[in-house]
ZATIMI-407003 format. One record per atom (N, C-alpha, C): x, y, z; residue in one letter. Coordinates in steps of 0.05 Angstrom, whole numbers, plus 5000, padded with zeros to 4 digits. Atoms other than C-alpha are relative to their C-alpha. Example, Ala and Ser with C-alpha at 12.3 -4.5 7.8 and 13.67 -1.06 7.14 Angstrom:
<recs>
501849765000A;524649105156A;501850245000A;498449764999S;527349795143S;498550225014S;
</recs>
This chain:
<recs>
500649995029M;557690588005M;500250284989M;499949725010G;558091348000G;497250114997G;502649875003A;552591847987A;498549904976A;501650085022S;546791647944S;499850234979S;500349805021F;545692007878F;497949914980F;502050065020Q;540592047823Q;501449934973Q;498950095025V;542291667760V;498750154977V;501149855022R;541392087698R;499749824976R;500550175024P;538091717640P;501150134975P;499049905025A;540591797569A;497950204988A;501849805012A;537692407533A;498149884980A;501750115021R;534991957478R;497449885011R;502450124989T;529891667527T;497950215007T;501849794990A;526592337541A;497350004985A;502449995016G;521492287485G;498549734998G;501250265003I;519691557494I;497649975018I;502450054985T;512591427516T;498749754990T;501450245008Y;508290807515Y;497450005015Y;502549954986A;501190987533A;498749765011A;501350244991V;498690277539V;501249915026V;498650084975R;503990127592R;499150185023R;500949824979D;501990747631D;497249935011D;502750084992I;494690527631I;500149745015I;499850264986A;496689817652A;500950045029A;499149954973V;500290087713V;497750105017V;502349894986L;494090487733L;497949785005L;501950224997A;489689877720A;500849815023A;499150174978E;493989457767E;499450125027E;500649864974Q;493089977822Q;497049985006Q;502950024996V;485489967812V;499349725007V;500650284995A;485389207811A;500649935029A;499450054972K;488589207881K;497950085019K;502249924983T;482389547907T;497749805000T;502050215001G;478388927890G;498150024976G;501749975023K;475089177827K;500849804978K;499450185022Q;474488677770Q;500850164975Q;499049865023M;478488897710M;499749834975M;500250145026L;477288717637L;502250124982L;497749905015Y;483988797600Y;499649964970Y;500450015029L;483188957527L;502750054985L;497449925013N;490589117514N;501949764996N;498250225001I;493488417518I;500049864973I;499750125026G;495988167451G;501249725001G;498850264996D;497787477476D;497849794998D;502250195004P;493086937447P;500149775020P;499850244982N;495786397494N;499050055028N;501249944974L;493086757555L;497049965000L;502950045003F;486086617529F;499549714993F;500650295005D;483385977497D;501449904975D;498550095023F;488685897443F;502549855009F;497650154994R;494385397442R;501849994976R;498150035023T;500685357400T;499649734987T;500550265014P;499584817347P;502149795008P;498350224990A;502584147369A;502449964982A;497850075018H;506784057306H;502250215002H;498049804996I;510384717320I;501749935025I;498650074975I;512084507391I;501749754996I;498550255005E;514183807368E;502550064983E;497749945017A;518784097314A;502250145016A;498149864984A;522084567364A;501449805020A;499050204981H;522883997414H;502049814986H;498250185015R;525883537361R;502650134993R;497549865007A;530884067340A;501850025024A;498449994976M;533084147412M;501349745006M;498950264995L;533983407421L;502249934980L;497950045021D;538083397356D;502450185004D;497849824993N;542783897389N;500350244981N;500049765017K;540884467343K;499750255018K;500249804979N;542184937401N;502350204999N;497749825002S;548285317377S;499250274989S;500649745013Y;548886027352Y;499249964971Y;500950025028S;545286127286S;501450224984S;499049785016P;547686547228P;498550265006P;501249744993S;546287297237S;497250044988S;502549955014S;540587297187S;498049775005S;501850234996G;537586627211G;500949764985G;499250245013I;538485907192I;498749984972I;500950015028T;537685727118T;497249894998T;502650125002E;531485297130E;497850205007E;502049804991A;527785867166A;499750214978A;500249805020R;529486377113R;498749904974R;501350125023A;527385907058A;497049985004A;502950024994A;520685787093A;498650274999A;501149735002I;519586537099I;499650094971I;500249935028E;520986637025E;497749844987E;502150165011C;516186067009C;497350115008C;502549884991E;510686377051E;499550274986E;500349745014A;511987057018A;499049954972A;500750065028A;511286736949A;497049944998A;502950065000K;504286496968K;498350265000K;501349745000K;502487236977K;500750174976K;499249865024G;505387426910G;502550165002G;497449854997I;511987696937I;502249824989I;498150175014R;517387436891R;502850124997R;497449875004N;522887946883N;501350085027N;498949964973I;525887866953I;503150034998I;497149955000H;532888166962H;501449885024H;498750104976D;534087927033D;497849925020D;501750084977V;530887577093V;501750005025V;498550014974F;533087677165F;498149935022F;501650104977V;530387317226V;500950145025V;499449834977T;529987707291T;498649905025T;501350064974T;527887667364T;497350145001T;502749885002G;520587797350G;499950214977G;500249805021A;517888267297A;500850275009A;499249734989S;519288857343S;502950064994S;497249955006E;526788767334E;500450054970E;499849965028A;525988717259A;499250294993A;500949735004I;522189377260I;502250205009I;498049824989E;527489717303E;502649994983E;497750035017V;533189447260V;499650164974V;500549875026A;529989707196A;499950305003A;500149714995L;528390397224L;502750115005L;497349904993T;535390467253T;501850014975T;498350015023A;538490267187A;499450214979A;500849825021L;534590767146L;500050295007L;500749724994V;532991407183V;502050135019V;498149844984D;537691937211D;498550195018D;501149804981E;536492417268E;499150254984E;501149775013G;532092997245G;498349944976G;501850085022E;528692617189E;497349905012E;502650094990N;521492357194N;498949764985N;501250245010V;517391737183V;496950035003V;502949994999L;509891727166L;499049755014L;501150234985T;506091287216T;497050035002T;502949994998P;498691107220P;499050095027P;501349914975S;494291437272S;497049954998S;498650144978P;491591057309P;501949784989P;498050215008G;497390567307G;501249875024G;498750164979Y;501990127347Y;502250175013Y;498149814987P;506090517400P;502949924998P;497250075003L;512490127387L;501450204981L;498849825020Y;513790587327Y;500750275013Y;499549754985T;513091207371T;502449985017T;497850044981A;517990927422A;502749984985A;497450045015V;523290707371V;500850264987V;499349755013L;522991357332L;500950215019L;499149824979A;523591757396A;502849945008A;497350084992K;529791367415K;502050084979K;498249935022L;532791487347L;500150304995L;500249715004R;530992227352R;499150064971R;501349975026V;526992157288V;497250105005V;502649884996K;520692567281K;497849814990K;502350165009E;514192167279E;498150194985E;501749845018N;509692427223N;497449854997N;502450175000P;502792137238P;498150084977P;502049955020Y;497792057182Y;497349885009Y;502750054992Y;490291987187Y;498949744989Y;501650225010L;486291337183L;497150095000L;502649895004D;479491517157D;497849815011D;502150164987E;474091237203E;497649974982E;502450015018E;468691407152E;500549824976E;499350185022N;472290967102N;501349755010N;499050264990G;473490347143G;502850015011G;497249964990F;479890637174F;502149944979F;497950015020Q;483490627108Q;501950235003Q;498249775000P;489791057105P;499050214981P;500949775016S;487991747079S;502350074981S;497949955019L;492191817016L;500550304997L;499649715002S;490892567013S;501550115024S;498649914976D;493292657084D;502949934999D;497250095002I;499592257071I;501450184980I;498849835021A;500992657007A;500650275011A;499649734990A;500193307045A;502350025021A;498150004978K;504993097100K;502849914991K;497350075010I;510792857057I;501650254995I;498349775004N;516593337059N;502849904993N;497350075009K;523993347040K;501549825020K;498750164980K;525892997105K;498649735005K;501550254996T;520892427099T;501549774986T;498550235011R;524291747089R;498349754996R;501550255002A;518891217097A;497150045008A;502850024992I;511591037105I;499649745015I;500650244985V;509590547159V;497149924994V;502650115006L;503590117139L;499549765019L;500850224983I;500389677192I;497549884989I;502250115015N;495989207153N;499949695002N;502249874987P;491688927183P;500950185022P;499249804981N;491789517229N;499649925029N;500350024971N;492989497303N;500150295010N;502150144986P;488789747339P;497349974986P;502849985011T;482889857290T;499049734989T;500850255012G;482989167258G;499350024971G;500749965028S;481989457189S;502149884982S;498250105021S;484989157126S;499950184976S;499949825022C;487289577068C;499049874974C;500950105026D;483789497001D;502150054979D;497949985021E;487689436936E;500350284989E;499649725010P;486290146910P;501750175020P;498449854980T;489090436975T;502949924999T;497250105001L;495289996972L;501450104974L;498849905025L;496490196899L;500550305002L;499649714996G;495690926919G;502550055018G;497749984983L;500890836974L;502649954984L;497750065016L;505690516925L;500650234981L;499549785018A;504791096877A;501350235014A;498849784985L;506391606931L;502949935007L;497250084992A;512491206954A;501850024976A;498349995025R;514991156882R;500650294993R;499749725008A;513891896868A;501950155018A;498449854981H;517492126931H;502549845009H;497750174994K;522791566934K;500049925030K;500350084972L;520291297001L;500049705002L;500150284993V;521090617033V;497349955014V;502450084985I;514790257056I;500749785019I;499750204980F;515189877121F;497249885005F;502650134999A;509389377118A;499949805024A;500450174976D;507589087187D;497649834995D;502250195007E;503488467170E;499749775020E;499950214979I;503788087236I;497249875003I;502750124997Y;496187977234Y;498849904974Y;500950055027D;495787767161D;498149764997D;501750245001K;492387097175K;497650025018K;502349974982L;487387367225L;498050194988L;502049845014V;482587657174V;497649834995V;502450175000F;475487407179F;497650124985F;502249875015D;471587847130D;499449864974D;500450155025G;471987337074G;501550114976G;498649875022K;476187797031K;503049934999K;497150074999G;483087577054G;501750245002G;498049794996H;489387977062H;501650044974H;498449945023I;493188337007I;502650115010I;497349914992S;500688417017S;500950214980S;499249785018I;503089086989I;502449934983I;497650075015A;509788796968A;499349824976A;500850185022G;506088296923G;498850154977G;501349845021L;502988866882L;502150134981L;498049865016D;509589156856D;502749885007D;497450134994P;515988726853P;502450195001P;497849815000E;520289346843E;499950215023E;500349804979A;517689756902A;501849935024A;498350054976P;522489846962P;498249965024P;501750074978V;518289487014V;501449805018V;499050194979V;520589157079V;497549895014V;502350124987T;515288667104T;500849875026T;499450114973F;515088487178F;497849795007F;501950204990N;511887857207N;501349845022N;498950164979G;512887337260G;498149785009G;501650234989L;510286737300L;498050085021L;501449934976S;506987137355S;496949984998S;502949985002K;499887237329K;498749784984K;501350205017S;497886807270S;500849715007S;499050274993Y;502086217294Y;499849945029Y;500650054972L;500186287367L;502449925017L;497650074985A;507286267393A;501650265007A;498749754993P;508986957422P;502549965017P;497750054983G;513786657473G;502449904986G;497750095015F;518186377419F;501850234992F;498649755007R;520287097403R;501549974973R;498950025027I;521386967329I;498450184981I;501249835021G;520087497277G;501950024977G;498249975023W;522987697211W;499250254983W;500549795020G;523588227157G;500949894974G;499350105026S;523888107083S;499450214979S;
</recs>
């Protein structure tokens, strides 16, 4: 076979980190010693006491039996895109320019970031936040520009910190609402403040709303795209959390 050699990874992977995965590897090593581990990083509801609703499974099964197993249009089948628009309308989102269905919300996020931001530019991301954004931006060689979530104010995004960190190379603001990992939900004044900053600096808002139906404070969830029909907002969602079907790998952007 010839001499062995070390495979050189692509330079774009050098800055990719995923802290949760690193901790999970360490946890597995500790678990092998016999210690009982309590994993708090698993975002899969079906591994606990939740089940995918029967009507969702039945609809998927019926579609398979009806031979709806071919390639779908690039943006998703018409029925799915119409359902997404209908759900968005319930949240006050009416001026939708496009809907695209993806392999989980993660792919929608990566597609949108790749389509917008060039190497050397930066994107504002919440801190703490979801590490997918860090990994994707590192791969794209785009600078992550973290902004502060104010613990003293219910982990609301700090508008003053965001304003101070916007520069000529900033292209977008990532909003995770409800936030992962803090669980906080943005109030309307904060969302309106974010819209004002985005408008003033010509920034796109990427609104990650995958947990929008898992709000139990009695106040409900406010979708930022529903507050301003003219704002350039891309909203991400999917079946993984609220619909208890992470294994279906269906997400979307709109």
